[in-house]
C-alpha positions in Angstrom: -66.4 -26.8 -88.1 -66.0 -25.6 -84.5 -62.8 -26.6 -82.7 -63.1 -27.6 -79.1 -60.4 -26.0 -77.1 -59.5 -27.3 -73.6 -59.6 -24.7 -70.8 -56.0 -25.5 -70.1 -55.0 -24.1 -73.5 -55.0 -20.6 -72.1 -55.7 -17.6 -74.3 -52.8 -15.3 -75.1 -54.3 -11.8 -75.1 -53.6 -8.1 -74.9 -51.8 -8.1 -71.5 -49.5 -10.9 -72.7 -48.6 -9.0 -75.9 -48.0 -5.9 -73.8 -45.7 -7.9 -71.4 -43.8 -9.3 -74.4 -43.4 -5.8 -75.8 -42.3 -4.4 -72.4 -39.7 -7.2 -72.1 -38.4 -6.2 -75.6 -38.0 -2.6 -74.4 -36.0 -3.6 -71.2 -33.9 -6.2 -73.0 -32.8 -4.0 -76.0 -32.3 -0.9 -74.0 -30.5 -2.8 -71.2 -28.1 -4.3 -73.6 -27.6 -1.1 -75.6 -26.9 1.1 -72.6 -25.3 -1.6 -70.3 -27.6 -0.5 -67.5 -30.8 -1.6 -65.8 -34.2 -0.6 -67.3 -37.3 -1.8 -65.6 -41.1 -1.2 -65.9 -43.9 -0.8 -63.4 -45.9 -3.8 -62.3 -49.0 -1.7 -62.8 -50.4 -0.9 -66.2 -52.9 1.9 -67.1 -55.9 1.5 -69.3 -56.1 4.7 -71.4 -58.6 6.0 -74.0 -56.2 7.9 -76.2 -52.6 7.4 -77.4 -50.4 10.4 -77.8 -46.9 11.8 -78.4 -45.7 13.9 -75.4 -42.7 16.2 -74.8 -39.8 16.1 -75.1 -39.3 13.3 -77.6 -42.1 11.1 -79.0 -41.6 8.1 -81.3 -44.2 5.8 -82.8 -44.3 2.8 -85.0 -47.3 1.2 -86.8 -47.5 -2.5 -87.3 -49.9 -4.7 -89.3 -50.4 -8.3 -90.3 -51.7 -11.0 -87.9 -52.9 -8.1 -85.7 -52.8 -4.4 -86.0 -51.5 -1.7 -83.6 -49.5 1.3 -82.7 -46.5 1.6 -80.3 -45.5 4.9 -78.9 -42.5 5.7 -76.7 -42.4 9.1 -74.9 -39.2 10.4 -73.4 -38.4 13.5 -71.3 -35.2 15.4 -72.3 -33.3 13.9 -69.3 -34.3 10.4 -70.1 -33.5 10.7 -73.7 -30.0 12.1 -73.0 -29.3 9.4 -70.4 -30.1 6.6 -72.9 -28.3 8.4 -75.7 -25.1 9.0 -73.7 -24.9 5.5 -72.2 -25.5 4.0 -75.7 -22.8 6.1 -77.4 -20.3 5.6 -74.6 -20.9 1.9 -74.7 -20.2 2.1 -78.5 -16.8 3.7 -77.8 -17.7 7.3 -78.6 -15.7 9.9 -76.5 -17.8 11.8 -74.1 -16.4 15.1 -75.5 -17.9 14.3 -78.9 -21.5 13.6 -77.7 -24.4 15.9 -78.4 -25.3 18.3 -75.6 -29.0 18.7 -76.2 -32.0 16.4 -76.8 -33.0 18.5 -79.8 -29.9 17.4 -81.6 -30.5 15.3 -84.8 -28.0 12.7 -83.5 -30.0 12.1 -80.3 -33.2 11.6 -82.3 -31.4 9.3 -84.7 -30.2 7.1 -81.9 -33.6 6.9 -80.2 -35.2 6.0 -83.5 -32.6 3.3 -84.1 -33.3 1.8 -80.7 -37.0 2.0 -81.3 -36.5 0.1 -84.5 -34.6 -2.6 -82.7 -37.2 -2.9 -79.9 -40.1 -3.4 -82.3 -37.9 -5.8 -84.4 -37.3 -7.9 -81.3 -41.0 -7.9 -80.5 -42.1 -8.9 -84.0 -39.5 -11.7 -83.9 -41.0 -13.1 -80.7 -44.5 -12.8 -82.2 -43.4 -15.0 -85.2 -41.8 -17.6 -82.9 -44.2 -17.8 -80.0 -47.6 -17.0 -81.7 -46.9 -18.4 -85.1 -48.2 -15.4 -86.9 -46.5 -12.4 -88.6 -46.6 -8.7 -88.2 -44.7 -6.1 -90.2 -43.7 -2.6 -89.0 -43.1 0.7 -90.7 -40.1 2.9 -90.1 -40.2 4.6 -86.7 -41.2 8.3 -86.7 -39.5 10.6 -84.2 -40.6 14.1 -83.2 -39.1 16.6 -80.9 -42.1 18.1 -79.2 -43.0 21.2 -77.2 -46.6 20.1 -76.6 -48.7 17.0 -76.5 -50.0 15.6 -79.8 -52.9 13.0 -79.7 -52.8 10.3 -82.4 -55.6 8.5 -84.1 -54.7 5.1 -85.4 -55.3 5.1 -89.2 -55.9 1.3 -89.2 -59.0 -0.8 -88.8 -59.2 -1.3 -85.1 -62.6 -2.9 -84.5 -62.2 -3.2 -80.7 -59.2 -1.1 -79.7 -57.4 -1.7 -76.5 -55.0 1.0 -75.2 -52.5 0.7 -72.4 -49.7 2.9 -70.9 -46.7 1.5 -68.9 -44.1 3.5 -67.0 -40.4 2.6 -67.4 -37.5 3.6 -65.2 -33.8 4.0 -66.1 -30.9 3.3 -63.9 -30.8 7.0 -62.9 -34.6 6.7 -62.1 -35.6 8.8 -65.1 -39.0 7.9 -66.4 -40.3 7.2 -69.9 -43.6 5.8 -71.1 -44.8 3.2 -73.5 -48.3 3.4 -75.0 -49.9 0.6 -77.0 -53.0 0.7 -79.1 -54.0 -2.7 -80.4 -57.0 -4.5 -81.8 -58.4 -6.8 -79.1 -57.1 -10.2 -80.0 -56.7 -13.7 -78.5 -54.5 -16.5 -79.4 -55.4 -20.1 -78.3 -53.0 -23.0 -78.5 -54.6 -25.8 -80.6 -51.6 -28.1 -80.2 -48.1 -28.0 -78.7 -45.2 -26.7 -80.7 -41.6 -25.7 -80.1 -40.7 -22.0 -80.4 -37.6 -21.3 -82.3 -34.5 -20.4 -80.3 -34.5 -16.9 -78.9 -31.7 -14.8 -80.4 -29.1 -13.2 -78.2 -29.7 -9.4 -77.8 -26.0 -8.8 -78.0 -25.9 -10.5 -81.4 -28.9 -8.5 -82.6 -27.2 -5.2 -81.7 -23.9 -6.3 -83.3 -25.7 -7.2 -86.5 -27.5 -3.9 -86.5 -24.2 -2.0 -86.1 -22.5 -4.2 -88.8 -25.3 -3.5 -91.2 -25.1 0.2 -90.5 -28.6 0.2 -89.1 -31.6 1.9 -90.8 -30.7 5.0 -92.9 -30.8 7.9 -90.5 -33.0 10.0 -92.7 -35.6 7.2 -93.0 -36.1 6.0 -89.5 -35.3 8.9 -87.3 -36.0 12.5 -86.8 -38.4 14.0 -89.3 -37.8 17.2 -91.2 -40.0 20.2 -90.8 -41.9 19.4 -94.0 -42.3 15.7 -93.0 -43.6 16.7 -89.6 -46.2 19.1 -91.1 -47.3 16.4 -93.5 -47.6 13.9 -90.7 -49.6 16.2 -88.5 -51.8 17.0 -91.5 -52.5 13.3 -92.2 -53.5 12.9 -88.5 -56.1 15.6 -88.9 -54.3 18.4 -87.1 
């Protein structure tokens, strides 16, 4: 039986999901680094999603809707975020890694990616009353661009790219590939209370975070296997 939906029950679509994801990026990184991170008011429609130098990280999610999230960082951007995060956690500057190719930098970027997508999936459950699950983030240190094909059933794929800026005006990029989807409110409901980002980060630290070997930089064999599975 068809359900009549009033025009005032506005559809929640791709751009709304993208905005929610962008807000998760700025919120988690802002708290983690104790600095301002913001994103462009303009979004790009793109036809391919890819990993780009110097560090690329991606996460697949599935469930109520399917998609792929990619974050691409230059070496300077990755080092700024890494250093600010570690200093905020109380690590002496003398003990910090000096290169973006360090395993420690990739581990931290992967941990933050995990927290960003976790924050986003939490909002999806509360605000859209559906559920999505994520895999462990995959992190690659790159010297050239790698294009990705989403190995998930995207019937009508929508792809977007958003530019982000750190406090030092370093740039990084978020790319999203998602099945075209719309959510329509059938009746009013109360979203659960939004958790405090500080509390989320504290819980992550208390729990030790995701095992470094699982969620962060991939070994050479893992990288080769990943690229092979992507048809390269």
